C-alpha positions in Angstrom: 141.7 -179.3 -104.7 141.5 -181.9 -102.5 139.1 -183.8 -104.8 141.5 -183.6 -107.8 144.5 -185.0 -105.1 142.3 -187.9 -104.5 141.2 -188.7 -108.4 145.0 -188.6 -109.1 145.9 -190.8 -106.4 143.6 -193.1 -107.3 144.0 -193.4 -111.1 147.9 -193.8 -109.7 147.2 -196.4 -107.4 144.7 -198.3 -110.2 147.7 -197.9 -112.9 150.0 -200.0 -110.8 147.6 -203.0 -110.8 148.8 -205.6 -113.2 146.6 -208.5 -114.2 148.7 -211.2 -115.7 146.8 -213.1 -119.1 146.5 -216.4 -118.6 149.6 -218.6 -120.7 148.1 -221.2 -122.7 149.3 -224.7 -121.6 149.8 -227.9 -122.9 149.8 -231.3 -121.0 152.0 -234.4 -121.3 149.5 -237.1 -122.5 151.9 -240.0 -122.2 151.1 -239.3 -118.4 148.0 -241.8 -117.9 147.2 -239.7 -114.3 147.4 -236.7 -116.2 144.9 -237.6 -118.5 142.6 -238.8 -116.2 142.7 -236.1 -114.1 141.7 -233.8 -117.0 139.0 -236.0 -118.0 137.9 -235.9 -114.2 138.0 -232.0 -114.2 136.1 -231.8 -117.5 133.6 -234.3 -116.3 132.8 -232.1 -113.2 133.0 -229.1 -115.4 130.4 -230.3 -117.7 128.5 -232.1 -115.1 128.7 -235.7 -116.0 130.4 -238.7 -114.7 132.4 -239.3 -117.6 133.6 -237.6 -120.7 135.0 -238.7 -124.0 138.1 -236.5 -125.7 137.5 -235.2 -128.6 140.7 -235.7 -131.1 143.3 -233.0 -130.4 147.1 -233.6 -129.8 146.7 -232.9 -126.3 151.1 -232.4 -126.7 150.8 -229.9 -129.0 147.2 -228.4 -128.7 146.2 -226.1 -125.5 142.6 -226.8 -126.3 140.4 -229.3 -125.8 136.8 -230.9 -126.9 134.2 -233.0 -124.8 132.1 -235.0 -127.1 128.8 -235.3 -127.0 127.2 -238.5 -125.4 126.9 -241.2 -128.1 122.9 -241.6 -129.9 120.9 -244.2 -128.2 119.3 -246.8 -130.2 116.2 -244.8 -130.6 117.7 -241.5 -132.0 119.2 -241.4 -135.7 120.7 -237.7 -135.2 121.9 -235.4 -133.0 122.4 -231.7 -133.0 124.5 -231.7 -130.0 128.1 -229.8 -130.1 131.2 -230.5 -128.5 132.3 -228.5 -125.3 134.9 -226.7 -125.7 137.6 -225.9 -123.3 141.0 -224.5 -123.7 143.9 -224.9 -121.1 146.1 -222.1 -119.6 148.7 -221.5 -116.7 146.7 -219.0 -114.7 148.3 -217.6 -111.1 150.7 -220.8 -111.5 148.7 -223.3 -111.4 146.6 -225.3 -114.5 143.4 -224.3 -115.2 140.4 -225.0 -118.0 138.7 -222.1 -119.7 135.2 -222.9 -121.2 134.9 -221.0 -124.1 131.3 -220.6 -124.5 130.9 -219.5 -120.8 134.1 -218.2 -119.7 134.2 -220.0 -116.5 137.3 -221.1 -114.9 137.9 -224.8 -113.8 141.0 -226.1 -111.7 142.9 -228.8 -113.0 143.6 -230.9 -110.4 146.5 -233.4 -110.4 147.6 -232.6 -113.4 151.0 -230.3 -114.5 151.0 -228.7 -117.5 153.3 -226.5 -119.6 153.3 -223.6 -121.3 152.2 -224.1 -124.7 
């Protein structure tokens, strides 16, 4: 009987835990500091010194892509693909979620709003 009571108590406590899903978010592209903060956070996420953003409209799109490095003079083509990230608000902070790996990175120095 005691084991059943413990099981019921643990199930009840587990049901009380609430996890809030990340909310898709957008940035203000007219704010140069926000765009620079986004580029810096993305550069840290992909391990590069600088990144070039894809063509997404940051005012309306909650996703952003990091373009691959341009070809050097000795290359004729590349199989490199853009890295895709989602901009979200999670626990009250702006974050980037890498679509391929699911890793989350802080978006430091930028404010975002729900999309």
